[in-house]
N, C-alpha and C positions, 0 to 999 in steps of 0.2 A: 504494498498500500502506501503511495506515495504521499511522503507529509507537505504540504502548502504551509510555510508561515508567510502572516501577516506581518505588521509594522509592530517590531518588539515596543513590549510595556514595562516598564522597570516596577521591579515588588509586584510583578499579578500575583502570585504563587499566596500573595500575605492580604491582599484584598477579598472582599467577602464577592460571591459571584456566581451563577447557580452552576458556571461552566466549573467553576475551578473543586477538586475531587480531591479522598483523600491522602493521595500517592504524593500530590500537588505539595499537599503541605509539607508529608516527611519529606519529600524532596528540600523546600525551603530551609525546613530544621536541622538535614544535612551539609547544604552548604554554610549556613549561617555557621553550627558549629564546627565544619572544618576552615573555617576562615581565621575564628575568634581561638581556636585550637594551632594552628599557622602563627598565629601575631605571638599568642601568649608566650609558647613554646620554644618559639625563635627567639624573643628577645630572651626571655630570663634562659633561657641554656647562653646564649651570646653571653652577658654580664656575667652567670659563674664561671666561662672559661675565659672571660677578662678576665676580672680578678684575680683570680684562679692564679694566672699567667705574673701578672702585676705584683699579686703576693708575692712569687715565689722567687724574681728576680730581684725584690726589693731585699729579701733576706739573703739571694746573693752578692748584692752589695755592703749589707754589714756585715757578712763573714769573709770580705775578701779585704783585702790590704794593700800599697803599697810596699815596697820592702825597696829600697837601691842595693844592686846588686854588684860585685865587680869583676868583670872579665878575667878570665885564669890562660896567662897565653896571652900569645897574638892571634888574633881573629885570623883569618886566610882571607884575602883578598879578591876581591869577584874575579870572574871574567871576563875578558872582552869582549864578548858575545853581551853578556849579563848590560855591560855597562852603556852600550849603543844599543839595547834597547830599555833601560832605564836606570832612571839615575837615582832614585830610591831602591832598589836593590840591597837586598839584606841578606846574611849569610849568617850561619849556623856556627856557636861561640856556646864554649865552656864558662858558665858563673859559678860565684860563689855569694851568699848571703847566710845572715846571722841571723836567728828568730829569737824572739823575746827574750825565750829562754835561753839563749848564749849559745843553742845545737848551732854548727856549720850544716850549710845544703849545698849540694851543689845540681847543677840544671844545666839544661840545652835552651837556651833562648836565642833570636834573630839580633844581630848587634852589626853596626853601619860595618864595612868590608874593612879590615885592616885594623880595624881598631887598640893599640894597646892592650897589654898585663894594667889592670888596675879601674880601666877605661869603668867608672858608673852607670851601669843600668837599669832602668825601673823594673820593677817585675813585681806580679801579682803574688799570693800567696793565700793559702786555705789557712784556720787555727792552727792546724797542726803542719803549719811550716811548709808545708809541699803546694809544688808551683800550676796555675791553673791559668783562666782565661781571664783580659780585661771584662770585669762586671759592666752589660750595662749601662747605661745613663736613662736619668729619668727619663725622661722624652722618648730613649730608644722602647722604654720600655714600657711606657702608653704607645707607644705606634705596634708594637708588639701586639701587645693583649687587645688592641683594637683587632688588629687584623687575624686575628684569631679567635676572637668574640664575634665577631661577622663571620668566619668560616664554617664555626660551631653550630649558631645563632640559623643560618643558612640549611647548613644542614637537617638540624634539627626540626624545624619548620616544614623541610619538606616531605618528611615521614607527614602530618597531617593532610596536604595539602595534596600528595596524591592520593594516598586513602578516601579523602574524601569526591576528589576527580573518578576513581576508579568504581564507588557504592552513586556515584550520581551520575556516572553510565548505567550501572547494571538496573537504576530504577527508569534509566530513561528509555530500555528498551524493552524492561516489562512494561509500560505505559504505551509502546508502540503499539507491541505484543495483543495487549489488551485491548488500545483502537483497533487493530487486523481482527481478533476474535467479533467485538462489540459491531464490526461494518457488514461481515462475514454475514454475522446472524441480522440485524438491521434491511443489509444492501437488496437483499430479492424481495422484502415487505411493502418498497419504498417503491421498484421496478413492477410488484401488482399493482400497488397504488396507482402507479402511472397511466397502465394498462387499462386499469379499471373509470380510468377517468378521460379516456381516450372514447373507450368504448362508452362511458356516458354519454361525451358529445357527440 
């Protein structure tokens, strides 16, 4: 059965009219529920994820501290290729630093090529004095939290949104099947009335 659609009327499922059926009301509630779940779940999941990321990075900033280390020996010189490729190229070298409890630590970090022994280098350490990466700044943490929050929010909101679309499509198919069945039942009667009218005329 081919369905001809007329002009679109907004919120027609919520308005009282003799053609509205129970299935139309159910579909209206499904659409409304899917949209509400999409918005609420997406926003709440995104906010939780963003705050979790920012909180973790804030703890990381609190735990990590800068320490002045000294280059052990002379750092190797940069290769000619790297000199031409990038003037800011760095090389790996061994450095030594001392933690607050007085114990000495050594590790490998990148330094300027050809750095002499004893050259100061700032490194970042954890509470145990081990080398760690530079912590993210407040602005970097906010950007990363916002980005991850948006991704998590979109992913979480997609679940009820897709589920609502699937359920609405199923209701649409059931409505079309009901119309087909109704037409199959009433169509012949209309044809009979038409023939009767012609015979009467």
